[in-house]
C-alpha positions, -999 to +999 in steps of 0.1 A: +363+406-723+328+402-710+306+426-690+295+413-658+258+415-653+234+413-623+213+384-619+181+406-616+187+434-639+160+467-636+172+479-667+154+454-685+117+464-672+121+501-685+110+486-719+075+484-735+083+451-748+094+436-714+059+447-699+039+435-728+057+400-721+051+402-687+012+415-684+007+391-713+017+361-694-002+372-660-032+379-679-026+343-697-026+327-660-058+348-650-077+334-678-070+299-670-078+304-634-111+320-650-117+290-669-111+265-641-135+287-617-163+284-648-156+245-652-163+246-613-194+268-615-207+249-647-200+215-625-227+225-599-256+219-627-244+178-618-253+183-581-289+199-592-306+231-598-308+242-565-271+239-558-266+258-591-293+284-586-276+291-549-239+294-564-254+317-595-272+338-570-239+342-552-221+348-584-249+374-594-238+398-565-225+433-574-191+423-562-189+396-591-203+418-616-171+443-610-150+415-610-164+407-644-154+440-657-120+435-646-121+398-665-133+417-694-105+437-694-079+408-690-094+393-717-092+422-740-060+427-733-046+393-739-064+392-770-048+427-787-015+418-774-021+383-790-029+403-823+001+424-818+025+397-811+013+376-844+023+412-864+054+415-850+062+377-857+046+375-893+043+409-904+076+430-898+057+447-870+089+448-848+100+483-864+068+500-847+058+478-823+057+503-797+034+523-818+011+491-824+013+486-782+001+517-777-029+519-804-041+484-791-041+494-756-060+524-769-086+507-783-087+477-761-092+505-731-120+518-752-140+486-759-134+480-719-151+512-707-180+506-733-182+468-720-177+476-685-207+499-689-228+474-699-218+448-678-223+471-646-256+486-660-270+451-656-265+450-617-295+446-595-289+466-565-309+448-535-330+476-514 
């Protein structure tokens, strides 16, 4: 009568929509983490300009510039996938959701490369 299924079925993760859902949730968590960190950095202003300048000097290191490039990618993915979800839910986009996903990923990737180049080009290398 009923087909017995496994608790953890890997066949479910073969689908584009499944990965889009998982990555959307993970990117949302990453953005929440970033916003918490951002609020903490802004909070250092209440401890005086020297403390804030020390934190900003630390965050202007090249490693954090590369992390900003990653943040830019997370923002783009989350935004474009959110637009894709709206199209699917409200405009009958479920028929071509894979095509919409790949088009948005390509657009997001192009914007990520352009923005990443702009972010990295502002790194001040210490000699």
